[in-house]
MITI-179697 format. One record per atom (N, C-alpha, C, O): residue in three letters; x, y, z. Coordinates in pm, whole numbers, plus 32768, in hexadecimal, padded with zeros to 4 digits. Layout:
N
ALAXYZ
...
END
This chain:
88
MET989414E2C267
MET98CA14CDC1E2
MET98C81437C1C4
MET98F513E6C215
LYS98961414C14F
LYS988A1388C128
LYS99121351C0FC
LYS995A1390C0AF
GLU993412DBC130
GLU99B3129CC10C
GLU99A31252C087
GLU993D1211C06F
THR9A08125CC034
THR9A071218BFB4
THR9A571198BFBF
THR9ACB1199BFE7
HIS9A18112BBF9B
HIS9A5A10A9BF9E
HIS9A50106DBF12
HIS99E3105ABEDE
LEU9AC31050BED5
LEU9AC61014BE51
LEU9ADB0F7DBE5F
LEU9B190F4FBEBF
ASP9AA90F32BDFF
ASP9AB50EA0BE02
ASP9B350E77BDB8
ASP9B3E0E88BD3F
PRO9B980E40BE00
PRO9C170E19BDC1
PRO9C060DAFBD55
PRO9C4F0DAFBCF2
LYS9BA50D53BD66
LYS9B910CEBBD01
LYS9B5E0D25BC7E
LYS9B880CFABC12
ILE9B040D85BC87
ILE9ACF0DC5BC0D
ILE9B3D0E15BBC9
ILE9B4A0E10BB4E
ALA9B8C0E5EBC16
ALA9BFA0EABBBDC
ALA9C610E4EBB9B
ALA9C930E6BBB2F
GLY9C7F0DE0BBDE
GLY9CDE0D80BBA6
GLY9CAB0D43BB26
GLY9CF60D36BAC5
LEU9C2D0D1DBB25
LEU9BF20CE2BAAC
LEU9BF00D48BA3A
LEU9C0F0D25B9C8
THR9BCC0DC3BA59
THR9BC80E2BB9F2
THR9C510E43B9B5
THR9C600E44B93B
LEU9CB50E56BA0A
LEU9D3C0E6FB9D7
LEU9D750DF3B992
LEU9DBC0DFEB92F
GLY9D560D7DB9C7
GLY9D860D02B989
GLY9D4E0CEFB8FD
GLY9D980CCDB8A1
VAL9CCD0D04B8ED
VAL9C900CF6B867
VAL9CC90D61B809
VAL9CE80D43B795
PHE9CD70DDAB83A
PHE9D0E0E45B7E7
PHE9D9B0E23B7B7
PHE9DB70E28B73F
TRP9DF60E01B814
TRP9E810DE6B7F1
TRP9E8D0D69B79A
TRP9EDE0D65B73E
GLY9E3D0D04B7B5
GLY9E400C8BB763
GLY9E160CA6B6D4
GLY9E570C78B676
VAL9DAA0CF1B6C3
VAL9D7A0D12B63C
VAL9DDE0D6BB5F3
VAL9DF40D5AB57B
VAL9E1A0DCAB63A
VAL9E7E0E21B5FC
VAL9EF40DCEB5C8
VAL9F1E0DE1B556
LEU9F290D74B61A
LEU9F980D20B5ED
LEU9F6F0CC9B577
LEU9FBB0CB9B517
PHE9EF80C91B57D
PHE9EC60C3CB512
PHE9EBF0C8BB48E
PHE9EF20C5DB428
LEU9E810D00B492
LEU9E720D4FB418
LEU9EF60D88B3E6
LEU9F110D88B36D
TRP9F4B0DBAB442
TRP9FCE0DEDB419
TRPA01E0D81B3D0
TRPA0610D9CB36D
THRA0160D08B403
THRA0610C9BB3C6
THRA02F0C80B339
THRA07E0C74B2DC
LEU9FAC0C78B329
LEU9F750C60B2A3
LEU9F940CD2B243
LEU9FBB0CB9B1D1
VAL9F830D4DB270
VAL9FA10DC0B21A
VALA0350DC4B1F7
VALA0590DE1B185
SERA08B0DA7B257
SERA11B0DA9B23E
SERA1460D3DB1DB
SERA1A40D51B18E
META1020CCCB1DD
META1230C61B17F
META1140C8FB0EE
META1620C67B098
PHEA0B10CE2B0D3
PHEA0930D0BB04A
PHEA0CD0D92B024
PHEA0E50DACAFAD
THRA0E50DEAB087
THRA1120E72B066
THRA1990E96B0A1
THRA1DA0EF4B072
GLYA1C50E4EB107
GLYA2410E73B14C
GLYA22C0EDCB1B7
GLYA28C0F05B1F9
TYRA1AF0F08B1CA
TYRA18F0F6EB22F
TYRA1B20F3AB2BA
TYRA1950EC8B2DC
ALAA1F00F8FB30A
ALAA2150F72B396
ALAA2780EFFB3A1
ALAA27D0EBBB407
LYSA2C70EE9B339
LYSA3280E7CB339
LYSA38D0E89B3AA
LYSA3AE0E27B3EC
ASPA3BE0F03B3C0
ASPA4210F18B42B
ASPA3E30F02B4B6
ASPA4230ECAB50F
LEUA3690F2FB4C8
LEUA3250F1BB548
LEUA30F0E86B562
LEUA3240E56B5D1
LEUA2E40E3EB4FC
LEUA2CC0DAEB50D
LEUA34E0D62B524
LEUA34F0CFDB569
ALAA3BB0D93B4EA
ALAA43E0D55B505
ALAA4610D62B599
ALAA49E0D08B5D3
LEUA43C0DD1B5D6
LEUA4520DE3B666
LEUA3F60D88B6B6
LEUA4210D4DB71A
ILEA37A0D7CB68C
ILEA31A0D27B6D3
ILEA3440C94B6CB
ILEA32B0C47B728
ILEA3830C6CB65D
ILEA3B40BE2B64F
ILEA4160BC0B6BF
ILEA41B0B4EB6ED
THRA4630C23B6EB
THRA4C50C0AB756
THRA4820BFEB7DE
THRA4BD0BC7B83B
VALA4080C30B7EB
VALA3C10C2DB86B
VALA36B0BB0B879
VALA3620B76B8E6
TYRA32B0B86B80D
TYRA2CF0B15B80F
TYRA30D0A9DB7C7
TYRA30E0A9AB74C
PROA3400A3BB810
PROA37C09C4B7D1
PROA3150979B77D
PROA2A40963B7A9
GLYA33C0953B705
GLYA2E40909B6AD
GLYA2920961B650
GLYA253092FB5F3
TYRA29409E3B667
TYRA24A0A40B612
TYRA29C0A5CB594
TYRA3130A78B59D
THRA25C0A55B521
THRA29B0A76B4A1
THRA2380AC2B44B
THRA1C00AC5B469
VALA2680AFEB3E2
VALA2100B48B386
VALA1E10AE6B31A
VALA20E0AEBB2A8
THRA1850A8FB341
THRA1470A2BB2EA
THRA0B50A1DB313
THRA0880A5BB373
TYRA06B09CAB2C9
TYR9FE109B1B2F0
TYR9FDA0973B37B
TYR9F8B099DB3D0
LEUA02D090EB392
LEUA03008CFB416
LEUA05F0934B47F
LEUA02C0935B4EF
GLYA0BF0987B45C
GLYA0F009EDB4B8
GLYA0850A51B4DF
GLYA0860A85B54F
SERA0290A6EB484
SER9FBD0ACAB4A6
SER9F630A8FB513
SER9F320AD7B569
VAL9F4E0A0BB50E
VAL9EFE09C9B576
VAL9F4C09C5B5FA
VAL9F1409DCB665
VAL9FCD09A9B5F0
VALA02309AAB668
VALA0230A36B6A6
VALA01A0A43B720
GLYA02D0A9DB654
GLYA0280B27B685
GLY9FA30B48B6C6
GLY9F9E0B8FB72A
LEU9F380B14B68C
LEU9EB30B28B6C7
LEU9EAD0AEDB753
LEU9E7A0B2CB7B0
ILE9EE10A75B763
ILE9EE00A32B7E6
ILE9F390A7CB849
ILE9F100A95B8BB
TYR9FB30A9FB81E
TYRA00B0AECB877
TYR9FCA0B71B89D
TYR9FD00B9AB911
GLY9F8D0BB4B83D
GLY9F4C0C33B859
GLY9EDB0C27B8BC
GLY9ECB0C7BB915
LEU9E8B0BBDB8AE
LEU9E1D0BA6B90D
LEU9E520B95B99B
LEU9E1E0BD0B9F9
ILE9EBA0B44B9A8
ILE9EF20B28BA2D
ILE9F390BA3BA65
ILE9F1F0BCBBAD7
ASP9F910BDDBA16
ASP9FE00C4FBA43
ASP9F870CC7BA61
ASP9F970D09BAC8
GLY9F2A0CE3BA09
GLY9ECF0D53BA1E
GLY9E770D40BA98
GLY9E5E0D9EBAE3
PHE9E480CC4BAAC
PHE9DF50CAABB22
PHE9E430CC6BBA2
PHE9E100D06BBFD
ILE9EBE0C95BBA9
ILE9F0F0CA8BC21
ILE9F270D3BBC3C
ILE9F180D69BCAD
VAL9F4D0D86BBD5
VAL9F690E15BBE7
VAL9EEA0E61BC0E
VAL9EEC0EB0BC6C
GLY9E7C0E49BBC8
GLY9DFF0E8EBBE8
GLY9DCF0E6EBC75
GLY9DA40EC7BCBE
PHE9DD70DF0BC9A
PHE9DAD0DC6BD20
PHE9E010E0CBD8B
PHE9DCA0E44BDEA
LEU9E860E09BD7A
LEU9EDE0E43BDDF
LEU9ECD0EDBBDEB
LEU9ECC0F11BE5A
VAL9EC00F1FBD7B
VAL9EB10FB1BD7F
VAL9E320FD8BDCB
VAL9E351031BE20
VAL9DC30F96BDAE
VAL9D450FB7BDF2
VAL9D470F89BE82
VAL9D100FCDBED9
TRP9D830F19BE9E
TRP9D8C0EE9BF28
TRP9DDB0F4DBF7D
TRP9DB20F6FBFEC
ILE9E4D0F7CBF47
ILE9E9E0FDFBF90
ILE9E501062BF9F
ILE9E52109FC00A
TYR9E0C108CBF35
TYR9DBB1105BF3D
TYR9D5210F9BFAC
TYR9D411155BFFC
ASN9D0C1088BFB0
ASN9CA61075C017
ASN9CE31077C0A3
ASN9CA910B4C0FD
LYS9D541037C0B5
LYS9D941036C13A
LYS9DB810C4C165
LYS9DA210EAC1D8
LEU9DF01112C10A
LEU9E19119AC12D
LEU9DA011F6C141
LEU9D9E1245C19F
SER9D3D11ECC0E9
SER9CCC1247C0F2
SER9C721227C169
SER9C381282C1A3
LEU9C6411A9C18D
LEU9C101186C1FF
LEU9C5011A9C284
LEU9C0D11B0C2EA
ASN9CD211C1C281
ASN9D1611EDC2FA
ASN9D191285C303
ASN9D5812BDC35C
GLY9CD612C8C2A7
GLY9CCF1359C2AB
GLY9D4B139FC277
GLY9D5F1415C293
ARG9D9E135AC22E
ARG9E191396C1FE
ARG9E0A13D6C175
ARG9E5F1424C14B
ILE9D9F13B5C12F
ILE9D8913F2C0AB
ILE9D05143DC0AF
ILE9CDD1479C04C
END
């Protein structure tokens, strides 16, 4: 049976870009429509310096890139460790 090995860097980059773009777009959309205002109010408490402004959308993009990369990297790294040991 062939072992599956995923690349943690690729997974981290993928999730980081996804989460960064989502925060960026949510912020811009919320500025004009109020959409996801309550969710963004919660995110403001998690990411210091993030606000629902043009500058905040860039700050959210950066936080999303970093946060998403770390989460994606760790999830795939843990998956690889467990699956290569025959546990999955």
